[in-house]
N, C-alpha and C positions, 0 to 999 in steps of 0.2 A: 214425333216418332223417333225412337232411339235408333242408333246406327245399326245395331244387330237386326232389329225389326225391318229396317229399310233394306238392308242387304238381303234378308230372307225374301222380302217381297220382290226384289229385283231378280233373285234366283228363280222364284216361282214364275215370274214373268218371262224369264229367259227359257225355262222349260216349256212353257206354254207356246212361245213363238217357234222354238226349234221343232217341237212336235207337230205344229200346224204347217209350218212353211219350209222346214228343213234348215240345216245349219248354214248352208251357203246363202240363204235368203234372210237370215236373222241379222238385224241391224240394231244399233243402240236406240234409234228412233222407235222401232217397233217394240222393243223391250220397254221403253219409256211409256208408250201407249198402253201396253198390256199390264204394266205394273202400276200405272197412274202415278208415277213418281217423276218429278222434274229431272230433266237430263243432267243438270248441274250436279245433282246429288249422286248420280251414277258414278261420277268420277271421284266422289268422296269414299265410295265403297270399293271401287275397282280401278286399277291403273288404266285399263283400256278394254276393248272388246275381247281380246284374247284372254286377258285375266278374268273377265266376267265368265267366259266360257269355261275356263279351267276351274274356277271356284264352283260353278254350277255342277260340273262333272264330279268334282271332289265331294260335293254334298250328296249326289246320287250314288257315287261309288261307296261312300261310307255307309249309306243305307243298305246297299246290297251286301257289303261286307258284314254288317251287323246281323243280317238275316242268316247269312251263310254260317257265321260262327254260332249264332243262337241255336241252330238245329244240328250242329255237327256231332253232338254227343250221342245221337241215335246210331251213329256209325260204330260206336263202342259197346253196343248191347250184345254181349257174347251169346246170349240165349237165342238170338234171332239170326237166321241165315243171312249171309252178307248181301245177297241180292235184295232181300226184303228190306234190309237197313238202307241200301242204296235207293230203293224205290221210295221209302219214307222220306229220306233226306231230299231227294229230287222233288217230291210233291210239295214240300214246304217252300223251296226256292222257286219252283214253277208257279205256285200260287202267288208268291210275291211279285214275280215278273208280270203276271196277268192282273194284278190288283190296281195298277195305275197306268193307263195307256200313255198319257203324256210323258210320264217319267221314263217309261220303258223306251219309247220312241226317241226321246231326247238323249238318253244314255247311249243307245245304239248309234245314233247319228254322230255323236262325239267320239265314241269308242273306235269307229272306223274312219275317223278323219285324220288329216295330217296334224291337226291341233293336238290330238291325243299323243302322238309320237313326239311332237316337239315340246309339249308343256306338261304332260300328265303321266307318261308311262312309268317313270321312276317312282312317283308317289303311289301309283296303282300297285306296282310290284311290292313296294314296302308294306302297303296297307294289307295286302293279301298273303304276305309271307307266313303269318300265323296259321292260316288255313292250309297252306302247302305243308307246313310242319305237322299239322294234325293228321293229314292224309298220307304222309310219307310211308308210314308203317304198312299201309294196305297194298303198296305196290312193290314190284320186284326192285332189287337194288339198282339195276341199271336203268330203270324207267325215269324219264324226265317228268317229274310230278308237276312242275309248273306248266309245262307245255300241255300235259294231259288235262289239267284243270282249266287252262285257257281254252282248249278245244271244246270242253264241255260247255263253258260259258258261251262261246261262239255259237254252238249248235242251239243252246237254249234261247239265246237272243234272236237268232234267225227264225226259229219256230214261233216264239212269242210275238214277234213283229207280224208274222203272217196271221196269227190269231187276231191281233189288234186291228189289222187291216182287212179283217173279214175274208181272208183268203183261205182260212182253215177254221174248223169248228172249235168252239170253246166247250169241250166235254171230256169226260173221263177216258173215252176210247182214244181220243187224240193225244191226251196226256200220256197214256200208256204207250202209244206209238213213239212219242218223243223219247220217253224213257228207254224203250227198247233200242232205238237208234243209238243212243248214247252208250248204254250198257254193253251192247254187242261190240261197239267200236273200241271200248277201253278194257274189256274183259281180259284180253290177251296180256295186259300189263299187270294184272293182279298177281299177288303172291299165290303160289300153289296151295298154301295152307290158309287161304283167305278167311275161311269161316272161323279159324282160331284167333284171328286178330281182334 
């Protein structure tokens, strides 16, 4: 097995264990069992457990970034009212968050952990800077676009985890509810001429 394949198998195993047992209970041994790869090989792919967590998060974060950028062009369809553009964009990202329970739960566990602040926050901010740039024109000049987009991600993650944990329904009405919660909260920061953007 090539090193890239082995690394991906270990990342997949890490996601599986974090989603099932939580970040605090995830160990090298449990990842070894989940990935069926000898523990010695883990250290060929990662420096230590912290590095394995950070690389796993980077993999998940890159997937989320790709989806957010892939659908951002809908926000520039001038013929469509801005709220409708926002709903369309939200729907694509929301569907992605609901598409893989393990990945969503693992992402959320790491995102809210001290590991994220210590090891990944700078890379996450650099990764998502193009998205902030794409959205900047939609907001008032004094708005902190990074904080607004971060708030949106936090809200979406929180609600998506509730769906994955069967605390909330997986249906269009609930998706609309989540969109309304987000839209109403950030609407005050939009430019007054937002439909012209």
